[in-house]
N, C-alpha and C positions, 0 to 999 in steps of 0.2 A: 797360457803364459806366452808373451810375445818374445820371439828370438829373431833377430835380423843380423846378417853378416856372420862373422866368426863368433864362436861361443865364448862367453866370458864367465869365468868361474866365480868372480866376485860381484857380478851384476845380475840381479834378479828383476825381471820385468813385473810391473804391477798389473794386477788382474783388471780386466775391463769391468767397470762399475755398472754400466747400463746394459743389463741383460735380463732376459725373462726368467722367472722362477719356474717351479714345477707346474705341470699341467694337471688340472683337476677336472672331474667330469662336467662341472657346470662352468663352461667356458665364458658364458655371458657374465656370470658373477665375477670371474677372475679379471675380465677386461674392464670392469666398472671401476672408475676412479672418482671419488666424491669431490665436489666443488671444482670442476674444471676438466673433466675427461669424457663425460658421456656424450658430448656433441661431436667429438672427433670422428667417430664412425659414421654419423649422419652426414657430415660434410664430405667424407670420402665417398659415400654412396651417391651424393649429388653429382660429384665429378664423374663417377662411373656411369650414371644414368643419363646425364645431359652432356653430350660430347662438346657442345660449344663452350660450356663453362670450363671443361678440362682444357680445351684448346686455348682459352683466354689466359688461364693461369700459366700454361707452358709458354705462351707468347710473352707474358710479363717476365718470366725467368730468363728467356733468351734475350729480350730487349735490355735487361739489366746489364748485360755485357760483362767483359772481363776487367781485370785489374793488373797492376804491377806495383812494385815497391821501389822506392828511391832511398838508398842509404848513404850516409856521409862517408862510411868506410868502404873502400873498394872490395876488400876481402869479404866483409859482411854482405855486401851487395851480391857477390857471386854465390856465396853459400846459401843465402836466403832465397835467391831465385831458383837454385837447384832444389831446395826443400819444397818450395811452392809448386814446382813442376813435378816432383817425384814422390811426394808423401803419399802413403797408403791411406785410402779413405774407405776401405772395406768393400766386400762383394766384387772383387776384381777391378776396382776403380783406383786410379791414381791421380794426384794433383789436387791442390786445394780448391780449384774451381769446381770440380765435381762435388766436393763437400758443400760448397756454398749453394750449388743448385739444389741439392737435397734439403739443405737447411732453409732456403727461401721457399721451397715448395711446402714444407711443413709449416712455416710461419704464415704463409698466405692461406693455406687450407684450414689449419687447426687454430690459428690465432697465436701460436707460440712455437718455438723450436728449441730443442735441447741437443747438445753435442758433448763430446768428451775428447780430451787430449790424452792419448795413451803414451806414457813415457817408457823408455827401455832403460831400466836401472837408474833412473834419475839423471841420465847423461844425454839422452837423445830422445826426440819425439818420434816414436815408432809409427803412430797412426793418429788420424783425426776422424772420429766417427760421429755419425748423426744418430741420435736415439729416438725411441718411440715416445711421444709426448704422453701417451696413455699410461705409461709405466712410471711416470715421475709426478710427484706431488710437490706443491710449494707450501712451505710452512712459514707464515709471516711472524715477525717478532713484534716488539713494541712500536717500532717505527717502520716506514716503508723502506728504509735503508737496510733493515735487518730481515733477511729471509734465508731459508735453508731449503735446498733441494733434497727430497726424500724418495725412497723407494717403498713399494708395498711388500710387506711380509706378514702373512697370517692376519690380514686385516689391520695391521698396524703400520704407521708411517715411521720408517727407520731412516735417519739422516745418512746420506752418503758420505763416506769418510774423507774424500779428497775434493772438497768444494772448490779449491783453486784450479782444479783441472776440468771443471764442468763449465759448459757454455749454456746460457739460457737467455733467450730474447723474446719478449712478448711483442705482439704486433698491435699497435694502437691501443695500449692498455688503458683501462678506465680506472677511476680513482678508487673504486670499491672492490677491484678484483686484480690479482697479480697475473692472471693467465692470458690477458690480451683478448683481442676481438678478431674473429676470422673474417676474411673477405667475403665469405659466403653466408654470413649470419642472417641476412634478410632474404635469402633465397629459398628456404625449404617450402614455404607456402606456395610460391609461384612455381617452383619445380614440381610440386605435387600436382598442380593443375595441368601443367604441360604434359606430364607423364600420363595423366588420365586421358587427355586429348589424343596422344599418340597411341595409347592402348585401344581406344575406341576406333581410331582409324585402322589399326591392324585387324581388329575384329571385323570391321565392315569389309575390308578387302579379303579376309579369309572367307566370309560368307559369299562374296561375289565370285570368288574362284571356286568355291565348293557349294554350288547352289542346291537349296532344298526346295522340293516341289510339294504342292498341295493338290491331290487328286480327289475331286468331288464327283460322286456318282448320284444322280437323281433318278430313281426308278419311276417308270410310268405307271401310275395307278398303284394299287395295293398288291404288288407282285409277291407271291409266296417264295420266290427264289431270289429275292433281292440280296439276302445275306450271302448266298453261295456266289452270286455274281460279283459282289464286293470283294470276296476272298480271291476270286479268279483275277479281278483287276489288280489287286495288290500284288499277287504272285507274278503276273506278267510284267507289271511295272518294275518290280524288283529285278527281274531277269534283264529287262532292257537297260536299267541303270548299271547293273554289273557288267554287261557286255560293253557298255560305253567306257567304263574304267579300264577294261582289259584291252581296249583298242578295236573291238569288233563293232560292227554297225548292225543294229537290230531295231526294226520298227515296232511301235506299239500301236495296235489296232483295237479300237473299242466301239461298241454300238450303244446307242441310246444317248441320253443327256449326260455327257461326261465333260467336266471342266478341269483343265490342268493349268496351273500358273505357279510362278516362282514365289516362294515365301519372302516377303519383305520387298518385292519389286516396286510396290506402290509407295513405299516409304521414301521420304525426302532426306537426302544426305546433307548434313550440316556442313557449311563452308567453314573450314578450320583455319584458313589463311589469316583472317583478321585477328582472332584471339591469339594464335601462335605468334604472330608478329608483335602484338602488344606485350606478351610475356617476354619474348626474346629482347625487346627493347629495354625492358626493366633489368633483365639479367646482365645484358651487355653494358648498360649504363653504370652498373655497380663496379664493373671491372675497369672502366675508364678507357677502353680500347675502341677506336673507330670501327664501325661494323664491317667496312670493306676489308679490313685486315684479317677478319675471320671468315672471309668468303661470302659475305652477304652484300648483294648489290640492290639496295632498296631505292637508289636513285640512279638515273642514267649518267649523271655527271659526278658520281661519287669519287672523291679524291681527298687526300689529306690537305687541309688548309693550314696556313701558318699558325692560326689559333689552336687547332687541334694538336699540331706538332709541339707547340709550346706547353700545352697542358700535359701531353704525354711525357715530355722531357722533365717537367716538374714532378710527375708521379714517379718516374724512374729514379730521379735524383733523391727523392724521399726514401725509396727502397735502399738505395746505396748508403744513405746516411745511417740506416738501421743496421746494415751489414758491416760497415766500417769498423765499429768497436770490436766485433768478433774477429775480424782479420788482424786488428792491432794486438789483441790479446794473444793470439797464436804466434804472431811474429815476434812479439816482445819476449815470450817464453823461449822461443828458439834462440834468439840473440843472447838471452841471459844464460841459457845452458851452454852456449859456446863462448862465453866470456866477452861478449861485445856490449859495450855501454853506449854506443853511438845511437843517435836518433835516426828515425826513418819516417817516411811518409807513404801513405797508400795513394796511388795514382790510378784513377779509374779511366777506362777507355772513353774516348769522346763519343757522345750520343749524337748521331746524325740522322734525323728523321726528315729533314727538309730536302726538297728537290735541289740538285746541284746547280741547275740552270737558274732557279729562282734565287739561290744564295749568291751566285755570280752577279745577277742583276742588282741585288741589294747592295753588294759591295761596290759595284760601279756607281750606283746612285749616291751612296754615302761619300765616295771619293769626289764625285762631281759637286756635291753640296759643300764639302770642305774647301774645294778650290774656289767656288763662288763666294764662300764666306771670307776667304783670305783676300780675294780681289776687291 
């Protein structure tokens, strides 16, 4: 139960709705959510296994930028700004911006995001929390406008009691599914190939650093003591290798036809640069971020062109349009709880991906063109 500030005898905080139930021995079965939850773990694994995908999503979250609100009432403006700056968002974080970062992270990775507005006695918003999408089911009604968010209890979907305090946003939803589409939906196949290549590279380098040798002894004629000599060679070779590992230097001396060579030394190592780059090109193209922003210099003159900046700006504006209704719901509830009926507007920070010098040149050229047109 949430308590902030001084204790109120007549105000009881509502319990948090989005919380995990009891843990049972079969964790995989508990985490399974039918019709829209089994892929969330896969997408999280892709982000953990492929660092460049994780970096691209974090870059999108940072580039989305911050926001502010503009209210018609000065008192409402000051109170709402303080709420946005100081609201508790769980796990030691404060500020509505931190909630939006987690919310957008879940939306891009899992294809949907859920959140909850926690009120204190119905008079104040105590916290805004981001929930786990794997713990929430969507039950559709007769029309797409009618849907209910449910929790899992003993294999059954139980509708959550306070639907007006829940936040749910699907990312690029399709007509036949309410759960949305993850940004990583087309990546599992390519990510699997990439991980196989990296695993083989690691195995090859492990073999190169810990060389295995093949010692071949060919006895001259039909020697009756060939078996004993082979055992002596194996024993002396083992001693020589053990002394090498301990830092000592010990020579191995043999007589007769003895051949020693490294196992796999004659094998050709495959060039992985071309297939790795092809796969990375596909993965990065899905995120829409220019490669050089992720530390990849595939061209000597790589830089952000005006066309790339315009495309990135349009992508970020699309993400902002998805997040704006969530901000408006939270702010409208705060204004209503505090008795304000004035309107407000969500104002996002300006996106500036262009070079400042190029922008100045463009403004100069436009001004010169306007002067020529007037004359």
